[in-house]
PQR file of N, CA, C, O and H, with PARSE charges and radii, in Angstrom:
ATOM      1  N   MET A   1     132.925  93.714  55.433 -0.4000 1.5000
ATOM      2  CA  MET A   1     133.136  94.575  54.285 -0.0000 2.0000
ATOM      3  C   MET A   1     132.132  95.717  54.346  0.5500 1.7000
ATOM      4  O   MET A   1     130.948  95.494  54.602 -0.5500 1.4000
ATOM      5  N   THR A   2     132.593  96.922  54.116 -0.4000 1.5000
ATOM      6  CA  THR A   2     131.732  98.091  54.055 -0.0000 2.0000
ATOM      7  C   THR A   2     131.918  98.760  52.710  0.5500 1.7000
ATOM      8  O   THR A   2     133.041  99.036  52.289 -0.5500 1.4000
ATOM      9  H   THR A   2     133.555  97.103  53.909  0.4000 1.0000
ATOM     10  N   ILE A   3     130.802  99.020  52.035 -0.4000 1.5000
ATOM     11  CA  ILE A   3     130.840  99.696  50.738 -0.0000 2.0000
ATOM     12  C   ILE A   3     129.995 100.948  50.865  0.5500 1.7000
ATOM     13  O   ILE A   3     128.823 100.872  51.232 -0.5500 1.4000
ATOM     14  H   ILE A   3     129.890  98.796  52.377  0.4000 1.0000
ATOM     15  N   GLU A   4     130.577 102.101  50.567 -0.4000 1.5000
ATOM     16  CA  GLU A   4     129.849 103.361  50.643 -0.0000 2.0000
ATOM     17  C   GLU A   4     129.165 103.640  49.313  0.5500 1.7000
ATOM     18  O   GLU A   4     129.781 103.531  48.253 -0.5500 1.4000
ATOM     19  H   GLU A   4     131.530 102.163  50.269  0.4000 1.0000
ATOM     20  N   VAL A   5     127.890 104.002  49.376 -0.4000 1.5000
ATOM     21  CA  VAL A   5     127.131 104.377  48.180 -0.0000 2.0000
ATOM     22  C   VAL A   5     126.403 105.685  48.467  0.5500 1.7000
ATOM     23  O   VAL A   5     126.219 106.052  49.628 -0.5500 1.4000
ATOM     24  H   VAL A   5     127.389 104.091  50.237  0.4000 1.0000
ATOM     25  N   LYS A   6     125.990 106.386  47.423 -0.4000 1.5000
ATOM     26  CA  LYS A   6     125.271 107.644  47.574 -0.0000 2.0000
ATOM     27  C   LYS A   6     123.858 107.503  47.029  0.5500 1.7000
ATOM     28  O   LYS A   6     123.612 106.780  46.063 -0.5500 1.4000
ATOM     29  H   LYS A   6     126.140 106.088  46.480  0.4000 1.0000
ATOM     30  N   LEU A   7     122.934 108.215  47.673 -0.4000 1.5000
ATOM     31  CA  LEU A   7     121.579 108.288  47.152 -0.0000 2.0000
ATOM     32  C   LEU A   7     121.569 109.206  45.940  0.5500 1.7000
ATOM     33  O   LEU A   7     122.212 110.256  45.940 -0.5500 1.4000
ATOM     34  H   LEU A   7     123.134 108.803  48.457  0.4000 1.0000
ATOM     35  N   ARG A   8     120.844 108.809  44.919 -0.4000 1.5000
ATOM     36  CA  ARG A   8     120.748 109.613  43.702 -0.0000 2.0000
ATOM     37  C   ARG A   8     119.276 109.715  43.303  0.5500 1.7000
ATOM     38  O   ARG A   8     118.486 108.800  43.535 -0.5500 1.4000
ATOM     39  H   ARG A   8     120.322 107.956  44.919  0.4000 1.0000
ATOM     40  N   ARG A   9     118.935 110.838  42.707 -0.4000 1.5000
ATOM     41  CA  ARG A   9     117.562 111.043  42.257 -0.0000 2.0000
ATOM     42  C   ARG A   9     117.299 110.167  41.040  0.5500 1.7000
ATOM     43  O   ARG A   9     118.085 110.134  40.093 -0.5500 1.4000
ATOM     44  H   ARG A   9     119.576 111.582  42.519  0.4000 1.0000
ATOM     45  N   VAL A  10     116.161 109.451  41.090 -0.4000 1.5000
ATOM     46  CA  VAL A  10     115.694 108.640  39.969 -0.0000 2.0000
ATOM     47  C   VAL A  10     114.225 109.002  39.794  0.5500 1.7000
ATOM     48  O   VAL A  10     113.366 108.459  40.489 -0.5500 1.4000
ATOM     49  H   VAL A  10     115.523 109.477  41.859  0.4000 1.0000
ATOM     50  N   GLY A  11     113.929 109.910  38.877 -0.4000 1.5000
ATOM     51  CA  GLY A  11     112.567 110.415  38.734 -0.0000 2.0000
ATOM     52  C   GLY A  11     112.184 111.170  39.994  0.5500 1.7000
ATOM     53  O   GLY A  11     112.905 112.072  40.420 -0.5500 1.4000
ATOM     54  H   GLY A  11     114.627 110.351  38.312  0.4000 1.0000
ATOM     55  N   ASN A  12     111.049 110.808  40.601 -0.4000 1.5000
ATOM     56  CA  ASN A  12     110.599 111.441  41.842 -0.0000 2.0000
ATOM     57  C   ASN A  12     111.067 110.690  43.076  0.5500 1.7000
ATOM     58  O   ASN A  12     110.683 111.042  44.192 -0.5500 1.4000
ATOM     59  H   ASN A  12     110.463 110.075  40.255  0.4000 1.0000
ATOM     60  N   SER A  13     111.880 109.675  42.901 -0.4000 1.5000
ATOM     61  CA  SER A  13     112.352 108.849  44.015 -0.0000 2.0000
ATOM     62  C   SER A  13     113.849 109.022  44.199  0.5500 1.7000
ATOM     63  O   SER A  13     114.505 109.766  43.470 -0.5500 1.4000
ATOM     64  H   SER A  13     112.192 109.390  41.995  0.4000 1.0000
ATOM     65  N   LEU A  14     114.372 108.312  45.195 -0.4000 1.5000
ATOM     66  CA  LEU A  14     115.810 108.237  45.392 -0.0000 2.0000
ATOM     67  C   LEU A  14     116.240 106.791  45.197  0.5500 1.7000
ATOM     68  O   LEU A  14     115.498 105.869  45.539 -0.5500 1.4000
ATOM     69  H   LEU A  14     113.839 107.707  45.787  0.4000 1.0000
ATOM     70  N   GLY A  15     117.419 106.589  44.657 -0.4000 1.5000
ATOM     71  CA  GLY A  15     117.909 105.241  44.415 -0.0000 2.0000
ATOM     72  C   GLY A  15     119.371 105.109  44.790  0.5500 1.7000
ATOM     73  O   GLY A  15     120.069 106.101  45.001 -0.5500 1.4000
ATOM     74  H   GLY A  15     118.022 107.337  44.379  0.4000 1.0000
ATOM     75  N   VAL A  16     119.816 103.880  44.870 -0.4000 1.5000
ATOM     76  CA  VAL A  16     121.200 103.557  45.178 -0.0000 2.0000
ATOM     77  C   VAL A  16     121.732 102.680  44.053  0.5500 1.7000
ATOM     78  O   VAL A  16     121.079 101.719  43.647 -0.5500 1.4000
ATOM     79  H   VAL A  16     119.249 103.074  44.699  0.4000 1.0000
ATOM     80  N   ILE A  17     122.897 103.004  43.560 -0.4000 1.5000
ATOM     81  CA  ILE A  17     123.565 102.160  42.575 -0.0000 2.0000
ATOM     82  C   ILE A  17     124.374 101.136  43.364  0.5500 1.7000
ATOM     83  O   ILE A  17     125.205 101.504  44.193 -0.5500 1.4000
ATOM     84  H   ILE A  17     123.428 103.785  43.890  0.4000 1.0000
ATOM     85  N   ILE A  18     124.135  99.865  43.109 -0.4000 1.5000
ATOM     86  CA  ILE A  18     124.844  98.802  43.823 -0.0000 2.0000
ATOM     87  C   ILE A  18     126.093  98.441  43.013  0.5500 1.7000
ATOM     88  O   ILE A  18     125.985  98.013  41.864 -0.5500 1.4000
ATOM     89  H   ILE A  18     123.460  99.566  42.435  0.4000 1.0000
ATOM     90  N   PRO A  19     127.273  98.615  43.610 -0.5600 1.5000
ATOM     91  CA  PRO A  19     128.519  98.333  42.893  0.2800 2.0000
ATOM     92  C   PRO A  19     128.649  96.855  42.501  0.5500 1.7000
ATOM     93  O   PRO A  19     128.046  95.973  43.112 -0.5500 1.4000
ATOM     94  N   THR A  20     129.439  96.624  41.483 -0.4000 1.5000
ATOM     95  CA  THR A  20     129.637  95.278  40.942 -0.0000 2.0000
ATOM     96  C   THR A  20     130.086  94.277  42.009  0.5500 1.7000
ATOM     97  O   THR A  20     129.611  93.142  42.031 -0.5500 1.4000
ATOM     98  H   THR A  20     129.929  97.341  40.987  0.4000 1.0000
ATOM     99  N   GLU A  21     131.008  94.698  42.902 -0.4000 1.5000
ATOM    100  CA  GLU A  21     131.499  93.759  43.915 -0.0000 2.0000
ATOM    101  C   GLU A  21     130.384  93.354  44.889  0.5500 1.7000
ATOM    102  O   GLU A  21     130.370  92.222  45.372 -0.5500 1.4000
ATOM    103  H   GLU A  21     131.394  95.620  42.884  0.4000 1.0000
ATOM    104  N   ALA A  22     129.455  94.267  45.180 -0.4000 1.5000
ATOM    105  CA  ALA A  22     128.327  93.930  46.049 -0.0000 2.0000
ATOM    106  C   ALA A  22     127.354  92.996  45.330  0.5500 1.7000
ATOM    107  O   ALA A  22     126.802  92.083  45.943 -0.5500 1.4000
ATOM    108  H   ALA A  22     129.466  95.187  44.787  0.4000 1.0000
ATOM    109  N   LEU A  23     127.146  93.221  44.041 -0.4000 1.5000
ATOM    110  CA  LEU A  23     126.285  92.324  43.257 -0.0000 2.0000
ATOM    111  C   LEU A  23     126.858  90.914  43.231  0.5500 1.7000
ATOM    112  O   LEU A  23     126.122  89.929  43.295 -0.5500 1.4000
ATOM    113  H   LEU A  23     127.594  93.963  43.543  0.4000 1.0000
ATOM    114  N   ALA A  24     128.185  90.832  43.136 -0.4000 1.5000
ATOM    115  CA  ALA A  24     128.839  89.518  43.144 -0.0000 2.0000
ATOM    116  C   ALA A  24     128.647  88.829  44.492  0.5500 1.7000
ATOM    117  O   ALA A  24     128.403  87.624  44.542 -0.5500 1.4000
ATOM    118  H   ALA A  24     128.783  91.633  43.084  0.4000 1.0000
ATOM    119  N   LEU A  25     128.755  89.583  45.584 -0.4000 1.5000
ATOM    120  CA  LEU A  25     128.544  88.996  46.917 -0.0000 2.0000
ATOM    121  C   LEU A  25     127.111  88.480  47.083  0.5500 1.7000
ATOM    122  O   LEU A  25     126.879  87.432  47.687 -0.5500 1.4000
ATOM    123  H   LEU A  25     128.953  90.562  45.545  0.4000 1.0000
ATOM    124  N   LEU A  26     126.163  89.233  46.538 -0.4000 1.5000
ATOM    125  CA  LEU A  26     124.757  88.833  46.629 -0.0000 2.0000
ATOM    126  C   LEU A  26     124.399  87.749  45.616  0.5500 1.7000
ATOM    127  O   LEU A  26     123.357  87.103  45.733 -0.5500 1.4000
ATOM    128  H   LEU A  26     126.351  90.084  46.048  0.4000 1.0000
ATOM    129  N   ASP A  27     125.258  87.554  44.633 -0.4000 1.5000
ATOM    130  CA  ASP A  27     125.026  86.602  43.545 -0.0000 2.0000
ATOM    131  C   ASP A  27     123.708  86.910  42.836  0.5500 1.7000
ATOM    132  O   ASP A  27     122.845  86.045  42.688 -0.5500 1.4000
ATOM    133  H   ASP A  27     126.104  88.078  44.538  0.4000 1.0000
ATOM    134  N   VAL A  28     123.575  88.187  42.394 -0.4000 1.5000
ATOM    135  CA  VAL A  28     122.359  88.626  41.714 -0.0000 2.0000
ATOM    136  C   VAL A  28     122.713  89.272  40.377  0.5500 1.7000
ATOM    137  O   VAL A  28     123.862  89.623  40.109 -0.5500 1.4000
ATOM    138  H   VAL A  28     124.276  88.889  42.514  0.4000 1.0000
ATOM    139  N   LYS A  29     121.690  89.411  39.563 -0.4000 1.5000
ATOM    140  CA  LYS A  29     121.851  90.063  38.270 -0.0000 2.0000
ATOM    141  C   LYS A  29     120.634  90.942  38.026  0.5500 1.7000
ATOM    142  O   LYS A  29     119.687  90.935  38.813 -0.5500 1.4000
ATOM    143  H   LYS A  29     120.757  89.126  39.781  0.4000 1.0000
ATOM    144  N   GLU A  30     120.662  91.687  36.954 -0.4000 1.5000
ATOM    145  CA  GLU A  30     119.552  92.582  36.619 -0.0000 2.0000
ATOM    146  C   GLU A  30     118.232  91.806  36.570  0.5500 1.7000
ATOM    147  O   GLU A  30     118.149  90.738  35.964 -0.5500 1.4000
ATOM    148  H   GLU A  30     121.431  91.694  36.316  0.4000 1.0000
ATOM    149  N   GLY A  31     117.218  92.354  37.209 -0.4000 1.5000
ATOM    150  CA  GLY A  31     115.897  91.734  37.226 -0.0000 2.0000
ATOM    151  C   GLY A  31     115.629  90.864  38.442  0.5500 1.7000
ATOM    152  O   GLY A  31     114.478  90.518  38.706 -0.5500 1.4000
ATOM    153  H   GLY A  31     117.286  93.222  37.701  0.4000 1.0000
ATOM    154  N   ASP A  32     116.679  90.496  39.198 -0.4000 1.5000
ATOM    155  CA  ASP A  32     116.485  89.706  40.414 -0.0000 2.0000
ATOM    156  C   ASP A  32     115.812  90.551  41.486  0.5500 1.7000
ATOM    157  O   ASP A  32     115.910  91.778  41.465 -0.5500 1.4000
ATOM    158  H   ASP A  32     117.615  90.777  38.984  0.4000 1.0000
ATOM    159  N   VAL A  33     115.137  89.909  42.409 -0.4000 1.5000
ATOM    160  CA  VAL A  33     114.451  90.588  43.503 -0.0000 2.0000
ATOM    161  C   VAL A  33     115.368  90.644  44.714  0.5500 1.7000
ATOM    162  O   VAL A  33     115.989  89.646  45.079 -0.5500 1.4000
ATOM    163  H   VAL A  33     115.057  88.912  42.426  0.4000 1.0000
ATOM    164  N   LEU A  34     115.452  91.824  45.340 -0.4000 1.5000
ATOM    165  CA  LEU A  34     116.214  92.001  46.570 -0.0000 2.0000
ATOM    166  C   LEU A  34     115.253  92.396  47.685  0.5500 1.7000
ATOM    167  O   LEU A  34     114.188  92.953  47.421 -0.5500 1.4000
ATOM    168  H   LEU A  34     114.947  92.635  45.043  0.4000 1.0000
ATOM    169  N   PHE A  35     115.624  92.110  48.923 -0.4000 1.5000
ATOM    170  CA  PHE A  35     114.787  92.410  50.068 -0.0000 2.0000
ATOM    171  C   PHE A  35     115.536  93.317  51.035  0.5500 1.7000
ATOM    172  O   PHE A  35     116.703  93.072  51.342 -0.5500 1.4000
ATOM    173  H   PHE A  35     116.489  91.657  49.138  0.4000 1.0000
ATOM    174  N   LEU A  36     114.874  94.359  51.512 -0.4000 1.5000
ATOM    175  CA  LEU A  36     115.384  95.200  52.584 -0.0000 2.0000
ATOM    176  C   LEU A  36     114.632  94.808  53.842  0.5500 1.7000
ATOM    177  O   LEU A  36     113.403  94.872  53.885 -0.5500 1.4000
ATOM    178  H   LEU A  36     113.926  94.559  51.263  0.4000 1.0000
ATOM    179  N   THR A  37     115.366  94.403  54.863 -0.4000 1.5000
ATOM    180  CA  THR A  37     114.728  94.023  56.118 -0.0000 2.0000
ATOM    181  C   THR A  37     115.335  94.834  57.253  0.5500 1.7000
ATOM    182  O   THR A  37     116.528  95.140  57.254 -0.5500 1.4000
ATOM    183  H   THR A  37     116.364  94.351  54.829  0.4000 1.0000
ATOM    184  N   GLU A  38     114.489  95.175  58.219 -0.4000 1.5000
ATOM    185  CA  GLU A  38     114.938  95.949  59.367 -0.0000 2.0000
ATOM    186  C   GLU A  38     115.860  95.105  60.231  0.5500 1.7000
ATOM    187  O   GLU A  38     115.584  93.936  60.499 -0.5500 1.4000
ATOM    188  H   GLU A  38     113.520  94.926  58.218  0.4000 1.0000
ATOM    189  N   ALA A  39     116.949  95.707  60.658 -0.4000 1.5000
ATOM    190  CA  ALA A  39     117.914  95.026  61.522 -0.0000 2.0000
ATOM    191  C   ALA A  39     118.079  95.837  62.806  0.5500 1.7000
ATOM    192  O   ALA A  39     117.413  96.855  62.991 -0.5500 1.4000
ATOM    193  H   ALA A  39     117.173  96.657  60.440  0.4000 1.0000
ATOM    194  N   ALA A  40     118.946  95.395  63.671 -0.4000 1.5000
ATOM    195  CA  ALA A  40     119.151  96.047  64.968 -0.0000 2.0000
ATOM    196  C   ALA A  40     119.711  97.454  64.815  0.5500 1.7000
ATOM    197  O   ALA A  40     120.405  97.757  63.844 -0.5500 1.4000
ATOM    198  H   ALA A  40     119.487  94.567  63.521  0.4000 1.0000
ATOM    199  N   GLU A  41     119.403  98.304  65.781 -0.4000 1.5000
ATOM    200  CA  GLU A  41     119.958  99.646  65.907 -0.0000 2.0000
ATOM    201  C   GLU A  41     119.761 100.518  64.670  0.5500 1.7000
ATOM    202  O   GLU A  41     120.664 101.257  64.279 -0.5500 1.4000
ATOM    203  H   GLU A  41     118.839  98.058  66.570  0.4000 1.0000
ATOM    204  N   GLY A  42     118.587 100.433  64.059 -0.4000 1.5000
ATOM    205  CA  GLY A  42     118.268 101.285  62.921 -0.0000 2.0000
ATOM    206  C   GLY A  42     118.911 100.884  61.614  0.5500 1.7000
ATOM    207  O   GLY A  42     118.815 101.622  60.633 -0.5500 1.4000
ATOM    208  H   GLY A  42     117.853  99.832  64.377  0.4000 1.0000
ATOM    209  N   ALA A  43     119.555  99.749  61.572 -0.4000 1.5000
ATOM    210  CA  ALA A  43     120.194  99.281  60.350 -0.0000 2.0000
ATOM    211  C   ALA A  43     119.164  98.602  59.444  0.5500 1.7000
ATOM    212  O   ALA A  43     118.076  98.229  59.883 -0.5500 1.4000
ATOM    213  H   ALA A  43     119.633  99.150  62.368  0.4000 1.0000
ATOM    214  N   VAL A  44     119.525  98.455  58.198 -0.4000 1.5000
ATOM    215  CA  VAL A  44     118.693  97.749  57.219 -0.0000 2.0000
ATOM    216  C   VAL A  44     119.581  96.726  56.527  0.5500 1.7000
ATOM    217  O   VAL A  44     120.721  97.023  56.170 -0.5500 1.4000
ATOM    218  H   VAL A  44     120.409  98.758  57.841  0.4000 1.0000
ATOM    219  N   ARG A  45     119.058  95.529  56.341 -0.4000 1.5000
ATOM    220  CA  ARG A  45     119.812  94.459  55.689 -0.0000 2.0000
ATOM    221  C   ARG A  45     119.290  94.282  54.268  0.5500 1.7000
ATOM    222  O   ARG A  45     118.080  94.255  54.045 -0.5500 1.4000
ATOM    223  H   ARG A  45     118.132  95.287  56.631  0.4000 1.0000
ATOM    224  N   LEU A  46     120.198  94.161  53.317 -0.4000 1.5000
ATOM    225  CA  LEU A  46     119.859  93.889  51.925 -0.0000 2.0000
ATOM    226  C   LEU A  46     120.200  92.439  51.642  0.5500 1.7000
ATOM    227  O   LEU A  46     121.334  92.011  51.855 -0.5500 1.4000
ATOM    228  H   LEU A  46     121.181  94.183  53.498  0.4000 1.0000
ATOM    229  N   SER A  47     119.224  91.681  51.162 -0.4000 1.5000
ATOM    230  CA  SER A  47     119.485  90.275  50.876 -0.0000 2.0000
ATOM    231  C   SER A  47     118.839  89.887  49.555  0.5500 1.7000
ATOM    232  O   SER A  47     117.885  90.516  49.097 -0.5500 1.4000
ATOM    233  H   SER A  47     118.302  92.029  50.989  0.4000 1.0000
ATOM    234  N   ALA A  48     119.377  88.845  48.961 -0.4000 1.5000
ATOM    235  CA  ALA A  48     118.857  88.339  47.693 -0.0000 2.0000
ATOM    236  C   ALA A  48     117.804  87.282  47.961  0.5500 1.7000
ATOM    237  O   ALA A  48     117.782  86.659  49.022 -0.5500 1.4000
ATOM    238  H   ALA A  48     120.152  88.333  49.333  0.4000 1.0000
ATOM    239  N   ARG A  49     116.958  87.097  47.014 -0.4000 1.5000
ATOM    240  CA  ARG A  49     115.898  86.092  47.134 -0.0000 2.0000
ATOM    241  C   ARG A  49     116.522  84.705  47.127  0.5500 1.7000
ATOM    242  O   ARG A  49     117.340  84.376  46.269 -0.5500 1.4000
ATOM    243  H   ARG A  49     116.976  87.603  46.152  0.4000 1.0000
ATOM    244  N   ARG A  50     116.131  83.928  48.070 -0.4000 1.5000
ATOM    245  CA  ARG A  50     116.608  82.556  48.175 -0.0000 2.0000
ATOM    246  C   ARG A  50     115.399  81.638  48.311  0.5500 1.7000
ATOM    247  O   ARG A  50     114.353  82.078  48.789 -0.5500 1.4000
ATOM    248  H   ARG A  50     115.466  84.195  48.767  0.4000 1.0000
ATOM    249  N   PRO A  51     115.512  80.387  47.908 -0.5600 1.5000
ATOM    250  CA  PRO A  51     114.376  79.473  48.049  0.2800 2.0000
ATOM    251  C   PRO A  51     113.894  79.415  49.492  0.5500 1.7000
ATOM    252  O   PRO A  51     114.681  79.188  50.411 -0.5500 1.4000
ATOM    253  N   GLY A  52     112.597  79.621  49.682 -0.4000 1.5000
ATOM    254  CA  GLY A  52     112.012  79.541  51.008 -0.0000 2.0000
ATOM    255  C   GLY A  52     112.104  80.818  51.813  0.5500 1.7000
ATOM    256  O   GLY A  52     111.581  80.882  52.925 -0.5500 1.4000
ATOM    257  H   GLY A  52     111.958  79.805  48.935  0.4000 1.0000
ATOM    258  N   PHE A  53     112.765  81.848  51.272 -0.4000 1.5000
ATOM    259  CA  PHE A  53     112.955  83.077  52.034 -0.0000 2.0000
ATOM    260  C   PHE A  53     111.626  83.737  52.382  0.5500 1.7000
ATOM    261  O   PHE A  53     111.420  84.151  53.523 -0.5500 1.4000
ATOM    262  H   PHE A  53     113.190  81.796  50.369  0.4000 1.0000
ATOM    263  N   ALA A  54     110.729  83.838  51.416 -0.4000 1.5000
ATOM    264  CA  ALA A  54     109.456  84.526  51.649 -0.0000 2.0000
ATOM    265  C   ALA A  54     108.663  83.843  52.763  0.5500 1.7000
ATOM    266  O   ALA A  54     108.061  84.513  53.602 -0.5500 1.4000
ATOM    267  H   ALA A  54     110.896  83.501  50.489  0.4000 1.0000
ATOM    268  N   GLU A  55     108.666  82.519  52.766 -0.4000 1.5000
ATOM    269  CA  GLU A  55     107.943  81.783  53.808 -0.0000 2.0000
ATOM    270  C   GLU A  55     108.574  82.017  55.178  0.5500 1.7000
ATOM    271  O   GLU A  55     107.868  82.236  56.162 -0.5500 1.4000
ATOM    272  H   GLU A  55     109.156  81.976  52.085  0.4000 1.0000
ATOM    273  N   LYS A  56     109.896  81.972  55.237 -0.4000 1.5000
ATOM    274  CA  LYS A  56     110.592  82.206  56.504 -0.0000 2.0000
ATOM    275  C   LYS A  56     110.373  83.634  56.995  0.5500 1.7000
ATOM    276  O   LYS A  56     110.199  83.857  58.193 -0.5500 1.4000
ATOM    277  H   LYS A  56     110.469  81.794  54.438  0.4000 1.0000
ATOM    278  N   ALA A  57     110.379  84.593  56.084 -0.4000 1.5000
ATOM    279  CA  ALA A  57     110.151  85.989  56.455 -0.0000 2.0000
ATOM    280  C   ALA A  57     108.733  86.173  56.988  0.5500 1.7000
ATOM    281  O   ALA A  57     108.525  86.917  57.947 -0.5500 1.4000
ATOM    282  H   ALA A  57     110.521  84.412  55.111  0.4000 1.0000
ATOM    283  N   ALA A  58     107.766  85.507  56.382 -0.4000 1.5000
ATOM    284  CA  ALA A  58     106.373  85.602  56.854 -0.0000 2.0000
ATOM    285  C   ALA A  58     106.237  85.013  58.256  0.5500 1.7000
ATOM    286  O   ALA A  58     105.533  85.572  59.096 -0.5500 1.4000
ATOM    287  H   ALA A  58     107.935  84.903  55.603  0.4000 1.0000
ATOM    288  N   ILE A  59     106.901  83.893  58.512 -0.4000 1.5000
ATOM    289  CA  ILE A  59     106.863  83.272  59.845 -0.0000 2.0000
ATOM    290  C   ILE A  59     107.514  84.197  60.862  0.5500 1.7000
ATOM    291  O   ILE A  59     106.986  84.391  61.956 -0.5500 1.4000
ATOM    292  H   ILE A  59     107.472  83.439  57.830  0.4000 1.0000
ATOM    293  N   ALA A  60     108.666  84.772  60.503 -0.4000 1.5000
ATOM    294  CA  ALA A  60     109.358  85.685  61.415 -0.0000 2.0000
ATOM    295  C   ALA A  60     108.497  86.911  61.709  0.5500 1.7000
ATOM    296  O   ALA A  60     108.406  87.340  62.860 -0.5500 1.4000
ATOM    297  H   ALA A  60     109.095  84.614  59.613  0.4000 1.0000
ATOM    298  N   ASP A  61     107.868  87.477  60.684 -0.4000 1.5000
ATOM    299  CA  ASP A  61     106.997  88.640  60.893 -0.0000 2.0000
ATOM    300  C   ASP A  61     105.843  88.301  61.826  0.5500 1.7000
ATOM    301  O   ASP A  61     105.486  89.102  62.691 -0.5500 1.4000
ATOM    302  H   ASP A  61     107.942  87.129  59.750  0.4000 1.0000
ATOM    303  N   ASP A  62     105.261  87.125  61.657 -0.4000 1.5000
ATOM    304  CA  ASP A  62     104.160  86.693  62.522 -0.0000 2.0000
ATOM    305  C   ASP A  62     104.629  86.562  63.970  0.5500 1.7000
ATOM    306  O   ASP A  62     103.959  87.037  64.887 -0.5500 1.4000
ATOM    307  H   ASP A  62     105.551  86.475  60.954  0.4000 1.0000
ATOM    308  N   LEU A  63     105.776  85.921  64.172 -0.4000 1.5000
ATOM    309  CA  LEU A  63     106.306  85.750  65.528 -0.0000 2.0000
ATOM    310  C   LEU A  63     106.649  87.086  66.177  0.5500 1.7000
ATOM    311  O   LEU A  63     106.371  87.300  67.357 -0.5500 1.4000
ATOM    312  H   LEU A  63     106.320  85.535  63.427  0.4000 1.0000
ATOM    313  N   ILE A  64     107.249  87.975  65.407 -0.4000 1.5000
ATOM    314  CA  ILE A  64     107.599  89.296  65.931 -0.0000 2.0000
ATOM    315  C   ILE A  64     106.339  90.053  66.326  0.5500 1.7000
ATOM    316  O   ILE A  64     106.307  90.717  67.362 -0.5500 1.4000
ATOM    317  H   ILE A  64     107.475  87.801  64.449  0.4000 1.0000
ATOM    318  N   HIS A  65     105.304  89.951  65.502 -0.4000 1.5000
ATOM    319  CA  HIS A  65     104.044  90.631  65.807 -0.0000 2.0000
ATOM    320  C   HIS A  65     103.390  90.041  67.058  0.5500 1.7000
ATOM    321  O   HIS A  65     102.955  90.784  67.937 -0.5500 1.4000
ATOM    322  H   HIS A  65     105.330  89.411  64.661  0.4000 1.0000
ATOM    323  N   ARG A  66     103.317  88.717  67.141 -0.4000 1.5000
ATOM    324  CA  ARG A  66     102.650  88.065  68.275 -0.0000 2.0000
ATOM    325  C   ARG A  66     103.399  88.250  69.589  0.5500 1.7000
ATOM    326  O   ARG A  66     102.776  88.359  70.645 -0.5500 1.4000
ATOM    327  H   ARG A  66     103.670  88.113  66.426  0.4000 1.0000
ATOM    328  N   TYR A  67     104.709  88.286  69.536 -0.4000 1.5000
ATOM    329  CA  TYR A  67     105.514  88.357  70.756 -0.0000 2.0000
ATOM    330  C   TYR A  67     106.250  89.688  70.906  0.5500 1.7000
ATOM    331  O   TYR A  67     107.302  89.747  71.542 -0.5500 1.4000
ATOM    332  H   TYR A  67     105.215  88.198  68.678  0.4000 1.0000
ATOM    333  N   ARG A  68     105.697  90.764  70.318 -0.4000 1.5000
ATOM    334  CA  ARG A  68     106.387  92.054  70.348 -0.0000 2.0000
ATOM    335  C   ARG A  68     106.619  92.560  71.760  0.5500 1.7000
ATOM    336  O   ARG A  68     107.671  93.136  72.035 -0.5500 1.4000
ATOM    337  H   ARG A  68     104.843  90.716  69.800  0.4000 1.0000
ATOM    338  N   ASN A  69     105.654  92.360  72.676 -0.4000 1.5000
ATOM    339  CA  ASN A  69     105.833  92.828  74.057 -0.0000 2.0000
ATOM    340  C   ASN A  69     106.941  92.040  74.746  0.5500 1.7000
ATOM    341  O   ASN A  69     107.781  92.622  75.432 -0.5500 1.4000
ATOM    342  H   ASN A  69     104.799  91.892  72.452  0.4000 1.0000
ATOM    343  N   THR A  70     106.949  90.752  74.572 -0.4000 1.5000
ATOM    344  CA  THR A  70     107.987  89.901  75.166 -0.0000 2.0000
ATOM    345  C   THR A  70     109.352  90.272  74.611  0.5500 1.7000
ATOM    346  O   THR A  70     110.319  90.398  75.363 -0.5500 1.4000
ATOM    347  H   THR A  70     106.266  90.279  74.015  0.4000 1.0000
ATOM    348  N   LEU A  71     109.435  90.447  73.301 -0.4000 1.5000
ATOM    349  CA  LEU A  71     110.701  90.806  72.668 -0.0000 2.0000
ATOM    350  C   LEU A  71     111.182  92.170  73.144  0.5500 1.7000
ATOM    351  O   LEU A  71     112.381  92.374  73.334 -0.5500 1.4000
ATOM    352  H   LEU A  71     108.650  90.345  72.690  0.4000 1.0000
ATOM    353  N   ALA A  72     110.254  93.106  73.339 -0.4000 1.5000
ATOM    354  CA  ALA A  72     110.627  94.431  73.827 -0.0000 2.0000
ATOM    355  C   ALA A  72     111.197  94.341  75.244  0.5500 1.7000
ATOM    356  O   ALA A  72     112.162  95.032  75.569 -0.5500 1.4000
ATOM    357  H   ALA A  72     109.280  92.940  73.184  0.4000 1.0000
ATOM    358  N   GLU A  73     110.603  93.491  76.088 -0.4000 1.5000
ATOM    359  CA  GLU A  73     111.115  93.313  77.449 -0.0000 2.0000
ATOM    360  C   GLU A  73     112.490  92.649  77.430  0.5500 1.7000
ATOM    361  O   GLU A  73     113.375  93.031  78.196 -0.5500 1.4000
ATOM    362  H   GLU A  73     109.818  92.929  75.823  0.4000 1.0000
ATOM    363  N   LEU A  74     112.668  91.677  76.577 -0.4000 1.5000
ATOM    364  CA  LEU A  74     113.955  90.990  76.491 -0.0000 2.0000
ATOM    365  C   LEU A  74     115.046  91.926  75.960  0.5500 1.7000
ATOM    366  O   LEU A  74     116.222  91.765  76.288 -0.5500 1.4000
ATOM    367  H   LEU A  74     111.949  91.366  75.955  0.4000 1.0000
ATOM    368  N   ALA A  75     114.659  92.884  75.157 -0.4000 1.5000
ATOM    369  CA  ALA A  75     115.634  93.812  74.576 -0.0000 2.0000
ATOM    370  C   ALA A  75     116.158  94.836  75.566  0.5500 1.7000
ATOM    371  O   ALA A  75     117.161  95.499  75.303 -0.5500 1.4000
ATOM    372  H   ALA A  75     113.704  93.016  74.891  0.4000 1.0000
ATOM    373  N   LYS A  76     115.485  94.972  76.707 -0.4000 1.5000
ATOM    374  CA  LYS A  76     115.901  95.983  77.706 -0.0000 2.0000
ATOM    375  C   LYS A  76     117.185  95.585  78.390  0.5500 1.7000
ATOM    376  O   LYS A  76     117.677  96.313  79.252 -0.5500 1.4000
ATOM    377  H   LYS A  76     114.670  94.433  76.921  0.4000 1.0000
TER
END
């Protein structure tokens, strides 16, 4: 599924309005925390907070940092 959204000015920042159908897919409501994570080929992934997510993200960040040279070689 692809949903097109536009950047809009919100004060001195830019924001995105998330359509209702995307909110339903994420199973989130106003006040919930969302995460933007870097994905392949310049993409960004939007995900909702799930139990244990922060711990898993911290472990992944640590592994990516420690093995960045190896991962870069494997990506070639």
